[in-house]
ZAMARGU-4260 file (C-alpha; in steps of 0.2 Angstrom, whole numbers, plus 5000, padded with zeros to 4 digits):
<rodrens>
0) 4967/5211/4811 | 4975/5197/4821 | 4963/5198/4835 | 4945/5192/4831 | 4930/5201/4838
5) 4923/5193/4854 | 4904/5194/4857 | 4896/5192/4874 | 4884/5178/4876 | 4869/5179/4887
10) 4868/5167/4902 | 4856/5153/4901 | 4839/5155/4909 | 4838/5150/4927 | 4830/5133/4930
15) 4819/5128/4945 | 4829/5119/4959 | 4819/5103/4957 | 4822/5101/4939 | 4841/5103/4941
20) 4841/5089/4954 | 4831/5077/4942 | 4842/5081/4928 | 4857/5076/4938 | 4849/5060/4944
25) 4844/5056/4926 | 4862/5059/4920 | 4868/5046/4933 | 4855/5033/4928 | 4866/5025/4914
30) 4881/5024/4926 | 4870/5015/4939 | 4863/5003/4927 | 4880/4998/4920 | 4886/4995/4938
35) 4870/4984/4941 | 4873/4974/4925 | 4892/4972/4929 | 4887/4966/4947 | 4875/4953/4941
40) 4885/4947/4926 | 4903/4947/4933 | 4905/4950/4951 | 4891/4939/4959 | 4895/4923/4949
45) 4914/4925/4953 | 4910/4926/4971 | 4899/4911/4970 | 4913/4901/4961 | 4925/4906/4975
50) 4914/4901/4989 | 4911/4884/4980 | 4930/4881/4977 | 4933/4885/4996 | 4920/4873/5002
55) 4927/4860/4990 | 4945/4862/4997 | 4939/4861/5015 | 4930/4845/5011 | 4944/4836/5004
60) 4948/4819/5011 | 4960/4805/5010 | 4956/4794/4995 | 4948/4808/4985 | 4953/4808/4966
65) 4957/4826/4961 | 4963/4836/4946 | 4975/4850/4949 | 4977/4867/4940 | 4994/4860/4932
70) 4984/4845/4924 | 4989/4832/4937 | 4977/4818/4941 | 4979/4808/4957 | 4973/4802/4973
75) 4974/4812/4989 | 4985/4802/5002 | 4991/4816/5014 | 4981/4831/5021 | 4989/4846/5029
80) 4983/4864/5033 | 4990/4871/5017 | 4997/4856/5007 | 4991/4839/5001 | 5000/4823/4996
85) 4994/4817/4979 | 4998/4800/4973 | 5000/4802/4954 | 5007/4784/4951 | 5010/4769/4961
90) 5022/4774/4974 | 5024/4792/4967 | 5018/4805/4979 | 5019/4824/4975 | 5016/4838/4988
95) 5005/4852/4982 | 4996/4867/4989 | 4978/4864/4992 | 4973/4879/4981 | 4980/4869/4966
100) 4966/4857/4967 | 4953/4862/4954 | 4941/4848/4954 | 4936/4832/4964 | 4933/4818/4951
105) 4921/4804/4953 | 4927/4789/4962 | 4935/4776/4951 | 4939/4788/4937 | 4958/4785/4938
110) 4959/4767/4933
</rodrens>
């Protein structure tokens, strides 16, 4: 009474080998499509922005007016390998990492 009856099931009919391969490829198709969409929507634009930021940092020159990630606006007065000197007011120079620069502003925007 506590044990229920078990019934044997028949095995599914064997399918041809070509049909099995195509069904496994079709089951992977949504995963491949999701990866392709993810690549073109997220990964590729991010890589492009990183490349543009890197070229912008390499092209910094003395006298450029920049904005930093901390919100400071100033003029580049010193350039080093990893650091820059940023004049934020007359006679006030702060030293920042180059990677803190977010944007190069048009000339004359800090008047």
